[in-house]
N, C-alpha and C positions, 0 to 999 in steps of 0.2 A: 973307703974301699967300695961301698955301694955305688958311688958316683963313677969310679973307675970301671966297674962292671958294666954300668949302663952305657958309658962311652964306648967300651969295647964291643958291646952287643950291637950297637948301631953302626959301628965301623964295619963289622962283618956283614951286616945287612946290606950296606951300600956296595961293598966289594963283590959279594957273591950272589945276592938276590937278583941282580941284573941279568944273570945268565941262567936263572932257575925258573922253570915253569911247573907250577903245581898242576896245571891242566894236563901236561904231559906225564908228570909223575903219577897222578891218579889213573891216567889211562894205562900206564904200565903196571900199576898195582892192582887195580880193580877190573880194568877192561879185559885182561887176559884170563881172569879167573871166573868172574861172575857171569859173563856173557854166555858161558857154556852150560850154566846151571838152570836157566829158565827156559820154559817151553812156551813160546809166544805163538799164537795162531796166526796164520797168514791173513793179511788184510786184502780182501778182494773188492771192497767197496770203492766206488768212484770218489775221487777227491773233490771237495767243493771249495770255491774261493772264499775269501774273507767276506762275511755277510754285512758287517757294519763297522764303523769306527767307534771305539769305546770312549765313553765320556764320563764314566762314574769315578775314575781315578784322577787325582789332581796332579800326578806325575807319572812318567813311564816306570814300569816295573819289568825288568829284563832278566830272565832267568835262563842259564845254560842247563839243558837237559842231556846228560851224558848217556850214551847207548847202554852202559851197564846198569843204569838206574831205570831205563825205560820200562822194563817188564813190570816193575812194581810201582814206580813213581806215578805212572799214568793213572793209577787208581786214587791218588791223593792230591792231584794238582787242583789248586784253587783258581780256576779260570777267571773268576770274578775279580781276583786280586793280581792279575797279570796283564800286561799289555803286549809283551813279546816273549816267545819261547824260542831259544836258539838251539837247534838240533845239532848235537855234538857227537861225532864229527865226520866231516867229509874231507879225508886226507888228500892233500895236493902233493904231487911230486915235482921234481925239477923241470919236467917237460910240460907242466900244466894239466896233467891228467888228474881226475878225481876218483876217489874210491868211496862207495857208499858205506854207511855204518851198518853194523849187524841189525837184523830184523827189518831192514828197509823193504817197503816204505812204511812209515809209521802213520798209516792212514787214519787210525782212530784218534790219535792225538791231533793231527792236522785238522781233521774235520771238527772235532770238539772245540779246538781253539778258534777256528773260523766261525763256528756257530755262536761263539761267545765274544766275538770282536777282538780276539787276540791274534796278533801278527805272528807268523811263523817264519823264522830266520834260519837260513842255511849257514852253519858255522864251518868254514873251511880252515884246515889246520896244516901247519908244517912246523917241525921243531928241530930241523937240521940246518945249521948255518950254511954249510956248503951247498945244499940243495936250493935254499932260498937265494943265495948269491947267484947261482946259475939261472934261476927263474927270473929274478929281477933284472938281469943283464941280457936276457934273450927276448927279442921282440916276438919271435915265433912261439916261444913257450908262454909268454904273457897272453898273446892272442888266443892260444889254445885254452888257457885257463879261463879267460873272459868268456869265450864261447861255451865252454862246459858249464860254467856257473849260470849263464843265461839259460841254457837248455834245461838245467835242473830246476831253476826257478819257474820257468814256464811250464815244464812237464808236470810238476807237482803243485802248481798254483801257490808257490811260496811268496813271501812278501819282502824278502830282502836277503842280503848276504853280510855275514860278519867275518872279517879276516882275522883269524887268530894265529898269526905267524909269530913265533917267539924264538929267543935264543939266537938272534942275528949276530953277524960280525958287526962291531961298532961302526965300521966304515959304511955299512949298508943301511944304517938306521935313519939317516938324514934325508938329503935331497933325493937320493935314489928311491927310497921307500915312499916318500911323499909323492914323487912323480908317478910311481906305480899306482898308488891309491887314487890320485887325481884321474889317471887314465881309466881305471876301473870304474870309478864313480860316473864319469862322463859316458862311458860305454853302456853301463846298465841303465842310467837315467834315460838315455836316448832310446835304447832297445825296449825297456819296460818302464813306462811312466809309473811313478809312485814306488818304485823298487828302492828300498832303503839300503844304504851301504855304510857299514860301521867297522870299527877297528878295535881290537883288544889291546889297550895301551898300558904302559908301565905306570907304577905308582911313583917312581922316582925318575926325574929327568937327568939320567946319567949320561955317560959318554955317547955322543953321536946323535941323540934324539933332537928333533926340531918339532916340538909338540904343537906349537901354534900353527905351523904349516900343515902338520898332520891333521889337526882339527878342521882346517879349511879344505883339506883334500877329500873329506868324506862327510857324511851326514852327521855323525857323532862318534865319540870315542867312549867305549866301555872301559873305565879305569879299573884295572885289576888291583883293587885296594887291599891287597893281602900279600903274604910271603915276606913280611918284615922280619920273620924268624923262620927257621927251618933246619934242614939237615946240616947246613954250614955253620950254625950258631955255636959259639963256645959257652954261651949262657942262655938259660931258658928265658922266654919272654913272650909278649903278645904277638900273635900272628897279624893283627891289624890294630895297633894301638891308636886310640883316639888322640892321646897326648903323650908327652914324655920323650926324652932322648932327643936326638938330632932329627930323626925322620919319624913321621907318624902320619895318620890320615889327615889331620888338620893341616899339617905342613904340605901334604900332597895337594890339597885344594887351594890353599892360600899362597903357596910358594911355587911348587913344581908346575902347576897349571895356572899361575897368576894371570898371565897374559890372556889366556882363553877365558878365564872368569871375567876379566875386565871387558873383553870384546863381545863374547857370546856364551854365557854359562849354559845355554840350552844345547850346546855341543857336547856336554859331558854327562855321563851316567856313572855314578859311584858304585862300583861293584864291591860287595862285601863277602866274607867267607862263611860258609856253612860247614867249615871243616876246622880242625885244630892240629896241633903237633904234639907228639909223645916223645919224651926223652927219659933216659936213665940219668940220674944226677948224683952228685957227690953228697949233697945235703938236702934237707927238706925246705930250705929257705927259698923265697921267690928270687928269680934270677940266679939260681944256683949254677955252679959249673957243670957242664955236660960231660958225662962219661961216654954215652952212646946215644945216637939218634935212632928212634924206632921207626915211625911212619906217620903219615897223615891220618887223622881220625875223622869221624863224621858226627855231626851234631846229635843224631838220634842215639848214638852209643854214649856220647859224652854226658848227655843229660842223665841217663840212668846211672852211669859210674860216678858222676859227681854227687848224686844223691846217696850213693853207698859210702863214698869216702869223705864227703863233706865239701860243699862248694865254697871256694874262697874268692876274694875280690882284690885285685891289684888296683889301688886307687889312683896311682899316677898315670897308668895307661888306660884305666877304665875298662878292665877286662877280667872275666872270670877264669879260674883255673882250679885244679884239684891235684892232690898228691896221695901216694900210698907207699907203704913199706913192704917189701917182699923178703921173707925169710929173716926178718929182724936185722938185715944188713944193707939191703939195696933199696934206694929211693927211686921213685918214678914220678914224673910230673906231666900233666897235660894242660895246655893252654888253648882255649877255644873261645868262641863267641856265643852268647845266648840272646834272648829277646831284649834284655836290659842293655847290653853293650851295643847291639846292632841298632836299637832304638836311638841311642845317642848319635850314631853315625847318620841315621836317617834325618835326625834333626839338623845335623850339620849340612847335609845336602839340601834340605829345604831352606835353610837360612841363606845359602848362596844361590838359591833359585836354579839349581841344576835341572837338566832335563829329567832326571829321575835317579832311581837306584836299581841295583841288580844283584845277582848272587851266583856264586859258584859253590854248590850246584844244586839244582832242583833234585829232590829225592833224598838228599843227605839228611833231611829232617824226618824222613819216614812218614808215619801217619800222625805225627804230633802236630798240634795246632799253634804252639807257642810263637813261632816265627811268622806264621800267617797273621796272627793277631796283632803283632807289632806293626806289620804293614797296613792292615786295615785301620788301626788306630790313627795312623798318620796320613794316609793317602786316599781314604774314601771321603767323598764330599758329604757335607752335612745333609744335603737334600736326599742323597741315597740312604744315609743312616735313618732319616726320618721315614723314608719310604719302607725300609725294612721293618720298622716298628709297626707300620700300618699295612702290612702285606695283605693282599686279598685272600679270601678263604679258598679260592679256586685259582689254579694256574695251569695254563696250556703251554706246553713246551714246543720248540721247533721240532718237526719230524726229523727222523734220522734213518737212513741217509737222505740227503736232499742236495742235488737231484737224485731221483731213484728210478729203478727199472727192474721189475714192476712192483717190488715189495718195499715198504718202508714201515717204520714204527712211529706211533704218536703217543706221547706221554702226557698225562695230566694228573694233578693232585687235588685232593679234596680234604678240607679241614673238618667240616661238620657234615653230618648225614644230610643228603640232599638228592633230589631227583636230577639225573644228569642226562643231557642229550648231546651226542657228539656225531655230527654229520659232515659228509664230504660233498662239495658242489663243484661244478665246472665253471669256466670263466663267465658263462652267461647266467649263472645263478641257478642252473638246474641241479636238483638233488641227485647225486650219484650213488650214495650209500649211507645208511645209518649204522654207525659202529657201536654206539651205546644209546640205550633208551630205557633206563631203569634207575632205581634208587641205589645210591652207593654209600658205603660207610667211609669214614675218614681213612685216607691212605694215598699211596702213589700207584697209579695204574698205567700200564703200557699196552697199547692195542696195535696188533699188526694190521696192515692194510695192503691188499693186493689189488691193484687197479685192473688186472685181467680177470678177477673173479668177483666182480660186482654183481648185485642182484638185478641190475637193469639189463644184463646179458647182451651187451653190444660192444663193438670194437671202439675203443677210445683212443684219441690221437694224442701225440706229444703236446706238452704245453703246461700252462699254469692251472692248478686246481686249488681250491680253498677247503679248509676244514674248520668247523665252528663248534665251540663248546658253549652250551647254555645250561645255567643252573640258577633257577629263580630269576633274580634281576641281573645276574652276572652273565655277560656275553663277551666272548673273545674269539677272534678269527685270525688265522694265519694262512699264508700261502705256501704251496709246495710245487716243485717242478718235476714233471714226468718226462723222461727222455727215453725214447725207444732205442 
């Protein structure tokens, strides 16, 4: 009976998951409620470009940041453990017009990412088959979309575009879509050198897809390695099983994308879920028959509830889950992923030398560190780990904003009590201002600097200036750009 249940479970996955988008479902569930609850201050600061290419990570770490998570998630993002942040979402219509997400522009996230070598990607979405059919078949609509994407990237100093078009007609998934992606990639590469073009691709190569051609049509595919179970399921099961059944994450890599793995595995990012599924079930057993589907859950909530009800582990699929009984009659189950199950998927991605890993979605872990630790354990180079162990006692951060006009802030940290000198110089080495010249206790300090209010009392021109921290034998200098 258990074998039959497993077979049926994966039959429904193949039949219905192809036309299901958790990105769209979460947008409808969370995006219409929570975006009205947060009060996010306007961003008036000028946007800065990417400051450097990150080298500390051994693979790409690509995270979608949905607009409904932006107000709080921006406080918890680990920029040191990310290479890409995809801003979700810029909705595209059938005519190629784009709609900005709420709270736009997210200047604070863009600048913080760029200061830390993290690329910022525009995620363009559409979840209506008829609209996408019209767009893909209209030269004028495509050119309008291409132009709008280019203008957004240039205006906000973004680093790439991710096409998250889902729920296509089967007939539109093959050559038509691949031709669209080829044209978009060529257009953006020509207009904006180094602009990355990626695609949110399926976990299962079902009807119509030509995944090898799709991989060749863009810089890389973000495999949405989830939605193996959901609201269509007759039996509970893993949202992203590593093993078990007919379809699973291992099958996705080794079978569904086999030709891409063989030719160029660096074209693939394995996306993993930071969400789960909640069902009402007939019994307490794993893979129980479903009575009703509830909704998608988020890791931050599932961790707490699993501690309350007891965390269980499904060994065939390598996935955690938990259950509880309501009113002594009704059973509920939630299947989700934690650091243990995600770590196994990260190991799989590493073993096949993929470009990297990613997640739907940033913010779903809240302020918890579990999932960040799983990434750090597997993708931080040993040299960086050793450097962290021997961190200096003093650290000078990049000023923010940079470029600035006329005010910026400079942050530095002190581990042991020491006499600190922090000075500003012009490009010729002339001292402009002394910001700090005293003994400081351990702590993190932020000093405002207004170039129009310096003690030298003279008009200063636009250009490069330097600020220097001196503490005993420690000396560190950084540059900043003043634009009138």
